[in-house]
gemmi code that builds the backbone of each chain (N, CA, C; Angstrom):
import gemmi

chains = {
    "A": [
        ("MET", (1.899, 0.651, 28.508), (2.966, 0.369, 27.544), (4.111, 1.313, 27.844)),
        ("THR", (5.277, 0.810, 28.112), (6.397, 1.686, 28.433), (7.371, 1.777, 27.267)),
        ("ASP", (8.212, 0.773, 27.071), (9.172, 0.851, 25.974), (8.929, -0.292, 25.002)),
        ("GLY", (8.784, 0.049, 23.737), (8.582, -0.990, 22.746), (9.375, -0.652, 21.508)),
        ("ARG", (10.657, -0.902, 21.553), (11.517, -0.574, 20.416), (11.808, -1.854, 19.643)),
        ("LEU", (11.552, -1.804, 18.321), (11.835, -2.968, 17.487), (12.781, -2.546, 16.386)),
        ("VAL", (13.778, -3.365, 16.116), (14.826, -2.994, 15.160), (15.023, -4.105, 14.143)),
        ("LEU", (15.219, -3.713, 12.878), (15.518, -4.691, 11.833), (16.531, -4.088, 10.867)),
        ("SER", (17.499, -4.897, 10.460), (18.427, -4.503, 9.406), (18.350, -5.591, 8.347)),
        ("ALA", (18.078, -5.208, 7.092), (17.808, -6.234, 6.083), (18.115, -5.716, 4.679)),
        ("PRO", (18.246, -6.622, 3.706), (18.417, -6.179, 2.322), (17.151, -5.474, 1.827)),
        ("ALA", (17.324, -4.472, 0.959), (16.170, -3.720, 0.436), (15.554, -4.470, -0.742)),
        ("VAL", (14.829, -5.533, -0.416), (14.152, -6.331, -1.457), (12.655, -6.380, -1.126)),
        ("PRO", (11.803, -6.549, -2.153), (10.357, -6.488, -1.910), (9.864, -7.471, -0.844)),
        ("GLU", (10.466, -8.655, -0.792), (9.988, -9.688, 0.134), (10.080, -9.246, 1.602)),
        ("VAL", (10.956, -8.286, 1.876), (11.164, -7.869, 3.259), (9.958, -7.078, 3.792)),
        ("LEU", (9.100, -6.608, 2.884), (7.904, -5.886, 3.322), (7.064, -6.747, 4.270)),
        ("GLU", (7.005, -8.043, 3.982), (6.220, -8.938, 4.842), (6.791, -8.991, 6.253)),
        ("VAL", (8.106, -8.932, 6.343), (8.760, -8.944, 7.654), (8.381, -7.687, 8.429)),
        ("VAL", (8.330, -6.567, 7.718), (8.006, -5.304, 8.394), (6.527, -5.283, 8.810)),
        ("HIS", (5.646, -5.854, 7.983), (4.245, -6.002, 8.424), (4.198, -6.799, 9.743)),
        ("SER", (4.995, -7.845, 9.838), (5.008, -8.657, 11.063), (5.556, -7.874, 12.257)),
        ("MET", (6.605, -7.066, 11.988), (7.155, -6.219, 13.058), (6.093, -5.277, 13.597)),
        ("LEU", (5.310, -4.712, 12.656), (4.255, -3.780, 13.072), (3.215, -4.500, 13.924)),
        ("ALA", (2.895, -5.738, 13.544), (1.931, -6.514, 14.336), (2.464, -6.720, 15.758)),
        ("GLN", (3.776, -6.949, 15.833), (4.428, -7.118, 17.141), (4.370, -5.824, 17.953)),
        ("LEU", (4.605, -4.715, 17.244), (4.572, -3.406, 17.904), (3.199, -3.158, 18.520)),
        ("TRP", (2.135, -3.445, 17.748), (0.770, -3.187, 18.246), (0.399, -4.162, 19.354)),
        ("ALA", (0.992, -5.333, 19.331), (0.713, -6.285, 20.417), (1.222, -5.714, 21.741)),
        ("ARG", (2.322, -4.970, 21.647), (2.857, -4.341, 22.864), (2.121, -3.038, 23.165)),
        ("ALA", (1.876, -2.241, 22.115), (1.206, -0.949, 22.292), (-0.284, -1.156, 22.054)),
        ("ASP", (-0.899, -1.949, 22.903), (-2.238, -2.447, 22.566), (-3.359, -1.447, 22.795)),
        ("SER", (-3.042, -0.261, 23.335), (-4.108, 0.726, 23.516), (-4.306, 1.601, 22.267)),
        ("TRP", (-3.438, 1.422, 21.258), (-3.564, 2.235, 20.038), (-4.755, 1.755, 19.209)),
        ("GLU", (-5.508, 2.737, 18.686), (-6.709, 2.371, 17.933), (-6.393, 1.968, 16.503)),
        ("GLN", (-7.322, 1.212, 15.940), (-7.128, 0.664, 14.600), (-6.836, 1.748, 13.555)),
        ("ARG", (-7.532, 2.864, 13.669), (-7.374, 3.918, 12.674), (-5.921, 4.432, 12.640)),
        ("ASP", (-5.345, 4.646, 13.814), (-3.955, 5.110, 13.893), (-2.988, 4.011, 13.447)),
        ("ARG", (-3.295, 2.785, 13.818), (-2.437, 1.665, 13.399), (-2.402, 1.574, 11.877)),
        ("SER", (-3.570, 1.706, 11.266), (-3.666, 1.556, 9.814), (-2.894, 2.633, 9.080)),
        ("ARG", (-3.053, 3.889, 9.536), (-2.384, 4.955, 8.780), (-0.870, 4.886, 8.969)),
        ("PHE", (-0.428, 4.466, 10.149), (1.011, 4.347, 10.365), (1.579, 3.208, 9.507)),
        ("GLU", (0.906, 2.089, 9.492), (1.371, 0.940, 8.692), (1.429, 1.305, 7.208)),
        ("LEU", (0.394, 2.006, 6.743), (0.371, 2.436, 5.342), (1.608, 3.283, 5.020)),
        ("ALA", (1.886, 4.271, 5.877), (3.007, 5.177, 5.621), (4.346, 4.446, 5.647)),
        ("VAL", (4.525, 3.556, 6.617), (5.793, 2.815, 6.722), (6.001, 1.974, 5.457)),
        ("ILE", (4.956, 1.285, 5.014), (5.096, 0.417, 3.847), (5.300, 1.247, 2.572)),
        ("GLU", (4.665, 2.413, 2.489), (4.871, 3.276, 1.321), (6.317, 3.769, 1.238)),
        ("VAL", (6.846, 4.250, 2.365), (8.215, 4.791, 2.342), (9.211, 3.654, 2.089)),
        ("LEU", (9.001, 2.537, 2.741), (9.894, 1.398, 2.524), (9.776, 0.879, 1.074)),
        ("GLY", (8.568, 0.862, 0.570), (8.347, 0.466, -0.827), (9.116, 1.377, -1.775)),
        ("ASN", (9.122, 2.652, -1.446), (9.855, 3.631, -2.235), (11.356, 3.340, -2.212)),
        ("VAL", (11.873, 3.012, -1.033), (13.295, 2.673, -0.874), (13.623, 1.426, -1.709)),
        ("VAL", (12.785, 0.422, -1.618), (13.013, -0.833, -2.335), (12.950, -0.611, -3.850)),
        ("GLU", (11.965, 0.174, -4.266), (11.783, 0.421, -5.690), (12.998, 1.145, -6.277)),
        ("HIS", (13.502, 2.145, -5.535), (14.677, 2.871, -6.017), (15.912, 1.973, -6.014)),
        ("ALA", (15.978, 1.072, -5.048), (17.105, 0.138, -5.013), (17.121, -0.674, -6.305)),
        ("TYR", (15.936, -1.097, -6.734), (15.858, -1.905, -7.952), (16.126, -1.097, -9.203)),
        ("ALA", (15.618, 0.143, -9.199), (15.742, 0.967, -10.399), (17.195, 1.388, -10.644)),
        ("HIS", (17.917, 1.685, -9.562), (19.212, 2.340, -9.755), (20.424, 1.488, -9.412)),
        ("ASP", (20.316, 0.680, -8.396), (21.534, -0.035, -7.994), (21.199, -1.439, -7.482)),
        ("ALA", (20.537, -2.180, -8.341), (20.048, -3.508, -7.956), (21.165, -4.450, -7.521)),
        ("GLU", (22.348, -4.264, -8.073), (23.440, -5.212, -7.815), (24.313, -4.818, -6.627)),
        ("SER", (24.037, -3.644, -6.049), (25.035, -3.107, -5.124), (24.785, -3.512, -3.672)),
        ("GLY", (23.854, -4.402, -3.417), (23.641, -4.853, -2.052), (23.069, -3.779, -1.165)),
        ("ARG", (22.047, -3.129, -1.665), (21.463, -2.058, -0.874), (20.723, -2.626, 0.333)),
        ("ARG", (20.919, -1.979, 1.472), (20.296, -2.434, 2.714), (19.578, -1.282, 3.392)),
        ("PHE", (18.766, -1.605, 4.357), (18.128, -0.568, 5.163), (18.034, -1.029, 6.609)),
        ("ASP", (17.908, -0.057, 7.497), (17.664, -0.326, 8.918), (16.358, 0.352, 9.273)),
        ("ILE", (15.551, -0.321, 10.060), (14.322, 0.321, 10.531), (14.179, 0.117, 12.032)),
        ("THR", (13.757, 1.194, 12.705), (13.479, 1.124, 14.138), (12.057, 1.619, 14.365)),
        ("LEU", (11.275, 0.866, 15.106), (9.908, 1.266, 15.437), (9.819, 1.486, 16.936)),
        ("VAL", (9.263, 2.627, 17.326), (9.109, 2.937, 18.747), (7.708, 3.458, 19.005)),
        ("ALA", (7.059, 2.944, 20.016), (5.748, 3.461, 20.392), (5.741, 3.805, 21.868)),
        ("ASP", (5.120, 4.940, 22.205), (4.798, 5.177, 23.610), (3.314, 5.535, 23.658)),
        ("ASP", (2.862, 6.155, 24.731), (1.431, 6.404, 24.857), (0.938, 7.494, 23.913)),
        ("GLU", (1.853, 8.376, 23.506), (1.451, 9.537, 22.724), (1.733, 9.417, 21.230)),
        ("ARG", (2.854, 8.802, 20.894), (3.263, 8.788, 19.485), (3.940, 7.481, 19.114)),
        ("VAL", (3.910, 7.214, 17.800), (4.623, 6.065, 17.285), (5.522, 6.576, 16.148)),
        ("VAL", (6.781, 6.141, 16.180), (7.774, 6.687, 15.256), (8.524, 5.554, 14.560)),
        ("ALA", (8.688, 5.687, 13.250), (9.546, 4.769, 12.499), (10.745, 5.559, 11.985)),
        ("SER", (11.945, 5.033, 12.239), (13.152, 5.649, 11.679), (13.739, 4.662, 10.690)),
        ("LEU", (13.941, 5.143, 9.480), (14.390, 4.271, 8.405), (15.648, 4.867, 7.805)),
        ("ALA", (16.664, 4.054, 7.601), (17.880, 4.562, 6.972), (18.308, 3.569, 5.906)),
        ("ASP", (18.781, 4.071, 4.774), (19.272, 3.157, 3.737), (20.536, 3.709, 3.119)),
        ("ASN", (21.309, 2.836, 2.503), (22.604, 3.242, 1.953), (22.527, 3.474, 0.445)),
        ("GLY", (21.344, 3.841, -0.041), (21.161, 4.052, -1.469), (21.546, 5.448, -1.920)),
        ("LEU", (21.227, 5.712, -3.176), (21.545, 7.007, -3.754), (20.710, 8.095, -3.082)),
        ("PRO", (21.208, 9.341, -3.106), (20.421, 10.426, -2.515), (19.074, 10.562, -3.226)),
        ("VAL", (18.078, 10.995, -2.489), (16.752, 11.196, -3.062), (16.533, 12.693, -3.238)),
        ("ALA", (16.235, 13.118, -4.460), (15.931, 14.530, -4.691), (14.448, 14.720, -4.437)),
        ("LEU", (14.132, 15.356, -3.326), (12.742, 15.322, -2.912), (12.388, 16.563, -2.112)),
        ("ASP", (11.262, 17.165, -2.475), (10.726, 18.234, -1.653), (9.417, 17.716, -1.063)),
        ("LEU", (9.487, 17.276, 0.181), (8.305, 16.631, 0.771), (7.127, 17.590, 0.930)),
        ("SER", (7.425, 18.897, 0.961), (6.320, 19.842, 1.105), (5.509, 19.931, -0.185)),
        ("GLY", (6.122, 19.463, -1.287), (5.431, 19.593, -2.570), (4.912, 18.276, -3.124)),
        ("VAL", (4.865, 17.251, -2.289), (4.410, 15.960, -2.775), (2.897, 15.998, -3.013)),
        ("ALA", (2.492, 15.641, -4.231), (1.060, 15.706, -4.557), (0.635, 14.446, -5.290)),
        ("LEU", (-0.667, 14.236, -5.331), (-1.207, 13.113, -6.105), (-1.011, 13.399, -7.589)),
        ("PRO", (-0.898, 12.346, -8.417), (-0.745, 12.579, -9.855), (-1.966, 13.303, -10.436)),
        ("GLU", (-1.722, 14.147, -11.466), (-2.841, 14.872, -12.079), (-3.783, 13.924, -12.802)),
        ("ASP", (-3.217, 12.920, -13.447), (-4.035, 11.920, -14.132), (-4.621, 10.991, -13.076)),
        ("GLU", (-5.932, 11.045, -12.891), (-6.499, 10.225, -11.809), (-6.409, 8.733, -12.111)),
        ("LEU", (-6.127, 8.376, -13.379), (-5.938, 6.958, -13.706), (-4.453, 6.589, -13.861)),
        ("ALA", (-3.569, 7.410, -13.316), (-2.147, 7.049, -13.303), (-1.969, 5.787, -12.466)),
        ("GLU", (-1.035, 4.916, -12.883), (-0.861, 3.649, -12.161), (0.221, 3.721, -11.095)),
        ("SER", (0.922, 4.863, -11.014), (1.938, 5.009, -9.968), (2.042, 6.472, -9.568)),
        ("GLY", (2.878, 6.752, -8.577), (3.129, 8.131, -8.190), (2.300, 8.630, -7.013)),
        ("ARG", (1.640, 7.716, -6.283), (0.817, 8.142, -5.146), (1.466, 7.846, -3.798)),
        ("GLY", (2.564, 7.101, -3.792), (3.108, 6.568, -2.546), (3.441, 7.626, -1.512)),
        ("LEU", (4.250, 8.612, -1.891), (4.679, 9.583, -0.887), (3.557, 10.542, -0.526)),
        ("ALA", (2.649, 10.801, -1.476), (1.491, 11.641, -1.154), (0.628, 10.937, -0.104)),
        ("LEU", (0.476, 9.641, -0.262), (-0.289, 8.856, 0.716), (0.400, 8.871, 2.075)),
        ("ALA", (1.714, 8.655, 2.073), (2.467, 8.642, 3.332), (2.326, 9.987, 4.042)),
        ("THR", (2.448, 11.062, 3.284), (2.336, 12.407, 3.865), (0.948, 12.625, 4.460)),
        ("ALA", (-0.074, 12.175, 3.734), (-1.444, 12.362, 4.215), (-1.715, 11.526, 5.467)),
        ("ALA", (-1.079, 10.369, 5.538), (-1.360, 9.447, 6.644), (-0.634, 9.841, 7.933)),
        ("LEU", (0.472, 10.559, 7.805), (1.327, 10.847, 8.966), (1.078, 12.233, 9.537)),
        ("ASP", (1.533, 12.441, 10.762), (1.571, 13.783, 11.316), (2.874, 14.475, 10.944)),
        ("ASP", (3.918, 13.682, 10.738), (5.202, 14.285, 10.361), (6.023, 13.278, 9.556)),
        ("LEU", (6.575, 13.744, 8.437), (7.485, 12.924, 7.624), (8.696, 13.782, 7.295)),
        ("ARG", (9.867, 13.280, 7.672), (11.094, 14.047, 7.411), (12.090, 13.191, 6.644)),
        ("TYR", (12.841, 13.856, 5.759), (13.900, 13.171, 5.022), (15.186, 13.962, 5.152)),
        ("GLU", (16.290, 13.241, 5.394), (17.605, 13.899, 5.472), (18.639, 12.982, 4.837)),
        ("ARG", (19.645, 13.588, 4.235), (20.782, 12.824, 3.737), (21.927, 13.081, 4.700)),
        ("VAL", (22.394, 12.043, 5.407), (23.462, 12.219, 6.402), (24.531, 11.159, 6.177)),
        ("GLU", (25.760, 11.608, 5.984), (26.912, 10.709, 5.843), (26.633, 9.548, 4.900)),
        ("GLY", (26.161, 9.894, 3.715), (25.991, 8.886, 2.678), (24.791, 7.974, 2.864)),
        ("ARG", (23.928, 8.319, 3.806), (22.724, 7.501, 3.999), (21.470, 8.371, 3.944)),
        ("ASN", (20.390, 7.766, 3.431), (19.086, 8.437, 3.463), (18.423, 8.121, 4.788)),
        ("HIS", (17.922, 9.150, 5.467), (17.220, 8.954, 6.740), (15.787, 9.454, 6.621)),
        ("TRP", (14.873, 8.582, 6.948), (13.450, 8.947, 6.932), (12.921, 8.819, 8.359)),
        ("THR", (12.147, 9.827, 8.793), (11.506, 9.734, 10.107), (9.995, 9.924, 9.921)),
        ("LEU", (9.249, 8.957, 10.392), (7.797, 8.960, 10.210), (7.140, 8.983, 11.576)),
        ("GLU", (6.206, 9.897, 11.765), (5.583, 10.007, 13.084), (4.061, 10.134, 13.006)),
        ("CYS", (3.383, 9.332, 13.833), (1.930, 9.467, 14.024), (1.671, 9.805, 15.467)),
        ("ARG", (0.784, 10.777, 15.689), (0.372, 11.076, 17.063), (-0.997, 10.460, 17.302)),
        ("ARG", (-1.175, 9.991, 18.481), (-2.403, 9.274, 18.802), (-3.642, 10.141, 18.574)),
        ("GLY", (-4.574, 9.571, 17.841), (-5.881, 10.205, 17.691), (-5.933, 11.426, 16.797)),
        ("SER", (-4.790, 11.801, 16.167), (-4.833, 12.968, 15.291), (-5.326, 12.538, 13.916)),
        ("ALA", (-5.708, 13.517, 13.087), (-6.315, 13.163, 11.792), (-5.266, 12.788, 10.755)),
        ("GLY", (-3.978, 13.020, 11.050), (-2.950, 12.675, 10.085), (-2.595, 13.845, 9.201)),
    ],
    "B": [
        ("MET", (1.673, -11.823, 3.084), (1.405, -12.856, 2.077), (-0.015, -12.702, 1.548)),
        ("ILE", (-0.202, -13.167, 0.345), (-1.541, -13.050, -0.223), (-1.899, -14.300, -1.020)),
        ("GLU", (-3.188, -14.544, -1.047), (-3.744, -15.581, -1.917), (-4.760, -14.874, -2.779)),
        ("ILE", (-4.763, -15.157, -4.059), (-5.761, -14.517, -4.918), (-6.615, -15.595, -5.580)),
        ("ASP", (-7.875, -15.661, -5.173), (-8.804, -16.612, -5.796), (-9.481, -15.949, -6.993)),
        ("VAL", (-9.660, -16.720, -8.048), (-10.319, -16.194, -9.243), (-11.353, -17.196, -9.704)),
        ("HIS", (-12.554, -16.734, -9.993), (-13.487, -17.600, -10.699), (-14.369, -16.777, -11.631)),
        ("THR", (-14.868, -17.450, -12.657), (-15.743, -16.761, -13.604), (-17.150, -17.302, -13.411)),
        ("ARG", (-18.089, -16.400, -13.201), (-19.471, -16.815, -12.952), (-20.186, -17.178, -14.252)),
        ("ASP", (-21.369, -17.783, -14.121), (-22.155, -18.163, -15.300), (-22.511, -16.957, -16.170)),
        ("ASP", (-22.658, -15.790, -15.531), (-22.992, -14.590, -16.320), (-21.755, -13.952, -16.964)),
        ("GLY", (-20.603, -14.619, -16.853), (-19.398, -14.139, -17.533), (-18.570, -13.152, -16.728)),
        ("ILE", (-19.049, -12.790, -15.543), (-18.301, -11.835, -14.718), (-17.198, -12.560, -13.942)),
        ("GLY", (-16.008, -12.006, -13.992), (-14.888, -12.585, -13.262), (-14.861, -12.031, -11.840)),
        ("VAL", (-14.724, -12.914, -10.858), (-14.652, -12.466, -9.464), (-13.252, -12.783, -8.932)),
        ("VAL", (-12.580, -11.735, -8.464), (-11.212, -11.867, -7.966), (-11.232, -11.570, -6.467)),
        ("VAL", (-10.669, -12.475, -5.673), (-10.708, -12.313, -4.212), (-9.278, -12.328, -3.650)),
        ("PRO", (-8.683, -11.148, -3.429), (-7.357, -11.134, -2.792), (-7.513, -11.317, -1.282)),
        ("ARG", (-6.885, -12.343, -0.746), (-6.976, -12.608, 0.697), (-5.631, -12.308, 1.336)),
        ("GLY", (-5.592, -11.219, 2.111), (-4.337, -10.849, 2.772), (-3.946, -9.415, 2.446)),
        ("ARG", (-2.650, -9.148, 2.406), (-2.168, -7.779, 2.218), (-1.822, -7.510, 0.759)),
        ("LEU", (-2.372, -6.431, 0.255), (-2.105, -6.057, -1.129), (-1.012, -4.991, -1.142)),
        ("ASN", (0.230, -5.450, -0.985), (1.373, -4.531, -1.017), (2.138, -4.727, -2.332)),
        ("MET", (3.358, -4.227, -2.373), (4.136, -4.222, -3.618), (4.303, -5.629, -4.221)),
        ("VAL", (4.541, -6.613, -3.372), (4.762, -7.978, -3.859), (3.457, -8.550, -4.418)),
        ("ALA", (2.374, -8.381, -3.638), (1.079, -8.919, -4.044), (0.517, -8.184, -5.256)),
        ("ALA", (0.857, -6.894, -5.386), (0.332, -6.099, -6.503), (0.766, -6.684, -7.841)),
        ("ARG", (1.978, -7.205, -7.889), (2.467, -7.820, -9.137), (1.604, -9.016, -9.499)),
        ("GLN", (1.273, -9.822, -8.478), (0.428, -10.994, -8.725), (-0.959, -10.564, -9.200)),
        ("LEU", (-1.513, -9.559, -8.520), (-2.857, -9.109, -8.886), (-2.872, -8.570, -10.317)),
        ("LYS", (-1.828, -7.854, -10.673), (-1.729, -7.284, -12.004), (-1.774, -8.396, -13.061)),
        ("GLU", (-1.033, -9.464, -12.798), (-1.026, -10.601, -13.736), (-2.393, -11.268, -13.821)),
        ("VAL", (-3.017, -11.466, -12.658), (-4.339, -12.105, -12.621), (-5.340, -11.298, -13.457)),
        ("LEU", (-5.330, -9.976, -13.264), (-6.289, -9.128, -13.974), (-5.993, -9.106, -15.475)),
        ("ALA", (-4.703, -9.052, -15.820), (-4.324, -9.046, -17.247), (-4.727, -10.368, -17.912)),
        ("ASP", (-4.554, -11.478, -17.195), (-4.948, -12.784, -17.737), (-6.444, -12.850, -17.984)),
        ("LEU", (-7.214, -12.342, -17.032), (-8.674, -12.375, -17.172), (-9.115, -11.596, -18.412)),
        ("VAL", (-8.625, -10.356, -18.507), (-9.021, -9.521, -19.656), (-8.500, -10.151, -20.943)),
        ("GLY", (-7.269, -10.675, -20.902), (-6.659, -11.294, -22.086), (-7.414, -12.519, -22.573)),
        ("THR", (-8.120, -13.189, -21.685), (-8.866, -14.383, -22.091), (-10.361, -14.096, -22.254)),
        ("GLY", (-10.684, -12.801, -22.349), (-12.053, -12.447, -22.738), (-12.993, -12.097, -21.596)),
        ("THR", (-12.499, -12.055, -20.364), (-13.362, -11.647, -19.243), (-13.072, -10.187, -18.925)),
        ("SER", (-13.920, -9.296, -19.430), (-13.630, -7.872, -19.246), (-14.540, -7.229, -18.205)),
        ("ARG", (-15.475, -7.984, -17.640), (-16.244, -7.468, -16.504), (-15.752, -8.195, -15.252)),
        ("ILE", (-15.152, -7.403, -14.351), (-14.453, -7.995, -13.205), (-14.901, -7.324, -11.901)),
        ("VAL", (-15.192, -8.134, -10.904), (-15.432, -7.607, -9.553), (-14.270, -8.052, -8.667)),
        ("VAL", (-13.653, -7.099, -7.999), (-12.632, -7.454, -7.016), (-13.298, -7.389, -5.633)),
        ("ASP", (-13.444, -8.545, -5.035), (-14.067, -8.656, -3.710), (-12.986, -8.432, -2.654)),
        ("MET", (-13.052, -7.272, -1.976), (-11.966, -6.883, -1.066), (-12.277, -7.172, 0.405)),
        ("ALA", (-13.289, -7.979, 0.650), (-13.692, -8.236, 2.038), (-12.565, -8.836, 2.873)),
        ("GLU", (-11.661, -9.579, 2.213), (-10.563, -10.201, 2.966), (-9.204, -9.584, 2.640)),
        ("THR", (-9.244, -8.397, 2.012), (-8.004, -7.657, 1.766), (-7.772, -6.770, 2.982)),
        ("THR", (-6.740, -7.099, 3.750), (-6.558, -6.427, 5.033), (-5.705, -5.166, 4.937)),
        ("PHE", (-5.008, -5.003, 3.793), (-4.092, -3.863, 3.649), (-3.997, -3.527, 2.165)),
        ("LEU", (-3.958, -2.236, 1.866), (-3.799, -1.791, 0.478), (-2.821, -0.626, 0.451)),
        ("ASP", (-1.842, -0.663, -0.455), (-0.947, 0.489, -0.595), (-1.009, 1.010, -2.029)),
        ("SER", (-0.126, 1.975, -2.359), (-0.223, 2.613, -3.669), (0.087, 1.636, -4.810)),
        ("SER", (0.901, 0.620, -4.562), (1.166, -0.329, -5.650), (-0.054, -1.229, -5.888)),
        ("GLY", (-0.770, -1.561, -4.814), (-2.026, -2.292, -4.971), (-3.054, -1.466, -5.728)),
        ("LEU", (-3.108, -0.168, -5.404), (-3.996, 0.736, -6.130), (-3.630, 0.757, -7.610)),
        ("GLY", (-2.320, 0.813, -7.888), (-1.842, 0.829, -9.273), (-2.299, -0.397, -10.043)),
        ("ALA", (-2.256, -1.556, -9.386), (-2.693, -2.801, -10.037), (-4.194, -2.741, -10.341)),
        ("LEU", (-4.970, -2.208, -9.393), (-6.421, -2.096, -9.608), (-6.726, -1.129, -10.759)),
        ("ILE", (-6.002, -0.010, -10.800), (-6.252, 0.966, -11.859), (-5.819, 0.402, -13.217)),
        ("GLY", (-4.699, -0.313, -13.235), (-4.263, -0.966, -14.481), (-5.320, -1.928, -14.989)),
        ("GLY", (-5.891, -2.701, -14.064), (-6.952, -3.645, -14.420), (-8.204, -2.928, -14.904)),
        ("LEU", (-8.541, -1.843, -14.231), (-9.706, -1.030, -14.624), (-9.550, -0.517, -16.054)),
        ("LYS", (-8.355, 0.004, -16.340), (-8.127, 0.571, -17.678), (-8.202, -0.500, -18.756)),
        ("SER", (-7.556, -1.654, -18.520), (-7.585, -2.676, -19.572), (-8.983, -3.282, -19.712)),
        ("ALA", (-9.711, -3.412, -18.601), (-11.091, -3.916, -18.690), (-11.948, -2.963, -19.513)),
        ("ARG", (-11.793, -1.658, -19.280), (-12.590, -0.670, -20.031), (-12.210, -0.665, -21.507)),
        ("GLN", (-10.918, -0.792, -21.769), (-10.479, -0.827, -23.173), (-11.085, -2.014, -23.902)),
        ("ALA", (-11.331, -3.089, -23.161), (-11.904, -4.295, -23.772), (-13.437, -4.250, -23.743)),
        ("GLY", (-13.996, -3.100, -23.375), (-15.447, -2.949, -23.407), (-16.141, -3.319, -22.105)),
        ("GLY", (-15.375, -3.612, -21.064), (-15.971, -3.989, -19.780), (-15.701, -2.957, -18.705)),
        ("ASP", (-15.557, -3.431, -17.490), (-15.298, -2.531, -16.370), (-14.735, -3.359, -15.210)),
        ("LEU", (-14.119, -2.662, -14.264), (-13.672, -3.326, -13.035), (-14.328, -2.607, -11.869)),
        ("ARG", (-14.919, -3.368, -10.976), (-15.570, -2.779, -9.814), (-15.048, -3.425, -8.541)),
        ("ILE", (-15.072, -2.653, -7.470), (-14.618, -3.222, -6.208), (-15.805, -3.355, -5.258)),
        ("ALA", (-15.744, -4.348, -4.401), (-16.832, -4.581, -3.470), (-16.283, -4.854, -2.069)),
        ("ARG", (-17.029, -4.414, -1.092), (-16.848, -4.763, 0.312), (-15.477, -4.454, 0.929)),
        ("PRO", (-14.875, -3.290, 0.604), (-13.574, -3.006, 1.243), (-13.724, -2.781, 2.744)),
        ("VAL", (-12.716, -3.204, 3.515), (-12.700, -2.958, 4.964), (-12.333, -1.479, 5.201)),
        ("PRO", (-12.604, -0.934, 6.403), (-12.359, 0.495, 6.649), (-10.930, 0.963, 6.329)),
        ("ALA", (-9.910, 0.168, 6.677), (-8.523, 0.599, 6.425), (-8.277, 0.763, 4.922)),
        ("VAL", (-8.907, -0.080, 4.132), (-8.730, -0.027, 2.678), (-9.557, 1.126, 2.083)),
        ("THR", (-10.754, 1.327, 2.617), (-11.585, 2.458, 2.175), (-10.842, 3.779, 2.368)),
        ("THR", (-10.134, 3.901, 3.499), (-9.366, 5.119, 3.768), (-8.353, 5.405, 2.666)),
        ("VAL", (-7.719, 4.368, 2.137), (-6.709, 4.554, 1.094), (-7.371, 5.079, -0.201)),
        ("PHE", (-8.540, 4.569, -0.530), (-9.267, 5.082, -1.699), (-9.641, 6.549, -1.488)),
        ("GLU", (-10.040, 6.886, -0.261), (-10.458, 8.264, 0.018), (-9.272, 9.225, -0.006)),
        ("LEU", (-8.143, 8.802, 0.589), (-6.965, 9.689, 0.646), (-6.427, 9.996, -0.750)),
        ("THR", (-6.674, 9.110, -1.707), (-6.158, 9.299, -3.065), (-7.252, 9.780, -4.024)),
        ("ASN", (-8.431, 10.113, -3.484), (-9.579, 10.551, -4.304), (-10.017, 9.506, -5.322)),
        ("LEU", (-9.650, 8.270, -5.102), (-10.037, 7.226, -6.057), (-11.382, 6.593, -5.686)),
        ("ASP", (-11.982, 7.090, -4.592), (-13.287, 6.538, -4.199), (-14.372, 6.902, -5.214)),
        ("ARG", (-14.081, 7.924, -6.074), (-15.063, 8.257, -7.117), (-14.867, 7.364, -8.335)),
        ("VAL", (-13.596, 7.118, -8.681), (-13.290, 6.297, -9.860), (-13.605, 4.820, -9.587)),
        ("LEU", (-13.254, 4.379, -8.389), (-13.513, 2.993, -7.998), (-14.503, 3.014, -6.834)),
        ("ARG", (-15.747, 3.299, -7.155), (-16.777, 3.397, -6.115), (-17.038, 2.008, -5.540)),
        ("ALA", (-16.962, 1.903, -4.234), (-17.109, 0.587, -3.602), (-18.566, 0.145, -3.593)),
        ("ARG", (-18.782, -1.090, -4.016), (-20.124, -1.693, -3.961), (-20.251, -2.513, -2.679)),
        ("ASP", (-21.498, -2.596, -2.167), (-21.727, -3.329, -0.914), (-21.805, -4.831, -1.113)),
        ("ASP", (-21.994, -5.230, -2.372), (-22.304, -6.627, -2.610), (-21.622, -7.091, -3.900)),
        ("VAL", (-21.035, -8.275, -3.853), (-20.328, -8.805, -5.030), (-21.339, -9.174, -6.125)),
        ("ASP", (-22.417, -9.833, -5.739), (-23.385, -10.338, -6.719), (-24.022, -9.225, -7.544)),
        ("THR", (-24.246, -8.078, -6.902), (-24.961, -6.996, -7.597), (-24.031, -5.873, -8.054)),
        ("ALA", (-22.730, -6.104, -8.011), (-21.773, -5.034, -8.321), (-21.928, -4.508, -9.748)),
        ("PHE", (-22.469, -5.337, -10.643), (-22.635, -4.899, -12.036), (-24.091, -4.579, -12.370)),
        ("ASP", (-24.936, -4.419, -11.348), (-26.354, -4.186, -11.634), (-26.658, -2.774, -12.120)),
        ("ASP", (-25.746, -1.823, -11.819), (-26.049, -0.460, -12.304), (-25.095, -0.020, -13.378)),
    ],
}
model = gemmi.Model(1)
for chain_id, residues in chains.items():
    chain = gemmi.Chain(chain_id)
    for i, (resn, *xyz) in enumerate(residues, 1):
        res = gemmi.Residue()
        res.name, res.seqid = resn, gemmi.SeqId(i, " ")
        for name, pos in zip(("N", "CA", "C"), xyz):
            atom = gemmi.Atom()
            atom.name, atom.element = name, gemmi.Element(name[0])
            atom.pos, atom.b_iso = gemmi.Position(*pos), 0.0
            res.add_atom(atom)
        chain.add_residue(res)
    model.add_chain(chain)
structure = gemmi.Structure()
structure.add_model(model)
structure.setup_entities()
């Protein structure tokens, strides 16, 4: 597997999650030496972060035409998703993301799951856009 | 995409079978299905996850919401036969204790 870059630019609506699941399937078809365990944790993290973007789009600026761009790249060692959206800034300390204290809470696990599943998750606010970088290394525990 | 099959057995237990990916979109559907079941008097529910290929935090939220309302109505919600990718999500969130996976749908309420 040499170069497998996939790019999508789309409105930040829940239905687009299915498109991203399909993109991931395409990515693995090209990067076919990646094991199921790594594929699963990467897919989980991408959908969690994107779900977070979509949810905030709905909560804060549903009418403003919020969009996002996603790029997926895989090589033999690592797989990386870069996500950017034009939504409001996110106040977030990724080092402090934890599971909810109430074990029967119905929400609040998304970013903790993404952090646990990935080897690296970074967030930056650059020129009015939120940038997320998600990275899995082959065969690592996450 | 997801399909959610629902049937109620002769012993009164509701069996819910989500087929496909349980993400944010599907979680809304599952939440409604579970609320309808409990609302119409079926408070013992087994979610058969053998054909659930993906689970995220919103899917977990729907399951926990269903669990809570089933318990409030005097019943319970149990999960059966999750695939490895889905089991990992329960483990990463420590929910494998609250929603202990059963090996079999038929006997999920035997203990």
